[in-house]
N, C-alpha and C positions, 0 to 999 in steps of 0.2 A: 503493499499499500504506499502511495504517495501523498503526503498532504499539502494541499495548494490553499492559498489565502485569497480568497475572492471577494472582491467588493459587493457590499450590499446598499443600494441606494434606501437612505431612511426618508420619511415625508419631509425633512427640512430639507432635502437635496445635498446633505452632507454625504460623505461617503465614509462608511465603516467598513473594517474588514472582518469576515466570519470564516472560520476556519472550517473546510469541508475535506473529506476522504474521497479519493479517487483512485481507481484501480488504473495500472499501466495500459490497458486497453483504452482508457478514456480520458488520457492525457492530453491529447490534441483537442479533444472536444471541450474539455474544461479550460484550455489556456485560450481556445477561442471565444469560449463564453467571457472570461475575464477580460480579455481585448475589447470585446463588443460592450460589455457593461461600464468598461473604464472609458470609453469613448463616449458613451450615453453620459456619463456622469461630467465629461469636459464640455460636453454641448449643453447640459443643463446648467451649469456655472455661468453661461453667457457667453461663453467663447464659441466663435464659429469656425468650421474647417475653412482654410483659406483654398479657393479653386485656384487652378492651374490659370496661370497668367499667360499671355501671349508671349513668345519667345522662350518659356520655362521649359525644361525637361522634363517630359510627362513620365508618370510613373507607369506601372503595369497596365493599370486599367484607365489611365487618363487619355481619352480619345478625343475630348471635345477640349480644345484651347478657346479661351475665353480673351475677348478684346473690347475694350470701351472707349469712351471720350478721351480717355489719358494716353491711348494708344495712337491717336492721331499723329499722323507724320513719321510714325516709326516703321521699322521693317521687322517682320517676325519670322521665324523658320519652323516651319511643321513639317510632319513626315505623311508619305502617301498614306491614304486610309484615314487618317485622322480629320476630325470636323473642327471648322473655326466657326466660333459664334461671335458675332459682333452685336453688341448691346449699346444704344446710344441713348442717353438721357432728354429725350425730347421726342415727343410723336410727330413734330414737324419733320423729322428727317426723313428722307427718301434712300434707301440702301438700293444699290444697284448691281445687278449682276458683276463678277469680276471682269477685269479687262481680257483674261484668258481663261474662258471657260472649260478648255479641254484641262488645264493645271489645275482650275479651282471652280468648282461648278456650284451653283446655288441648289440648295435643298429646298424644294418647295417654294414659297413666296413670303418676302418678308411681312412681317406683322408690326402692328402697334399694340401696344397695351395702355390704354389711359389710367391715369391716377384718378380716382372718383372720389376721393375726398381730401379736403385741404388744400384745393387748387383753384383758382378764379377761371372762369369760362375764358377760353381763347389762350391761355397760358402755355397750351403744349405740354402740361404735365403727365409724364408717363415715361414709355421706351418704344424705340424702335428696334426690332431686332431682326437678324438675317442669320442663316447658318449655310455654311458652304463644306462642300466635301472635297478635300486635297486627293485628285485622281492620277496625277502625273507630275513627274519631277518637271520644275521650270519656276518661272515667275509670274505673278499676277498682282494685281492691284485692285483693292476694295474701294470704293468709293462711295460717298452719301452726299446729298446736297438738302439745302433747306432754305428757303427766303424769308421765313418767319422765325426770330429768336425769342418769341414770347408774345405777349399781348400786345399788339398793334405796334409790335417792334421789328423792324426790318432789319435783317443780318448785313452787315457790313465788312466787307473784306473775307478774311480767314473763318469768321465765325459761322459762315454758312457751308464749309465745305469740311468734309472728313476725308482722309486718306490714309490708307494701311497697305504698305507693300508686304507682300508674301512671297515666300522663297519655299517651295515644297521641295523636300529631299527623300531619299530612299528611307 
């Protein structure tokens, strides 16, 4: 018998440990449970998992690379078979197919998700999202444009343009 300390979440969201007995044949299951519960406890404490950001080296299961307003003007490298999700913080953004659809194809249609509370009409509160699939090695550019930057506010210069350069590799 092997004794393993497994965390148990109390009603106050504090983690306390309780000793449990596990046979050798169930060690893997017990360790998986410990990792799962520890992850849940971390998220219950207010911490959130950090998503893979554009240009980051993906983990084993990370097949979606995220880009946002802060990625504007940058170049990111992703692998064939990965998806690139671009989320821009205004419903006024119009995301376009990439400049090279053989390398980086649009998956479905871009979508907008309005924020229904805490926003004045015409403010453009919400997000515009598009997902792309990296299909072949090469270069592509993702662009978005908008003419309105808020309630009765016309975009001036670069504030109405979003550009993300993408390099797809094996």
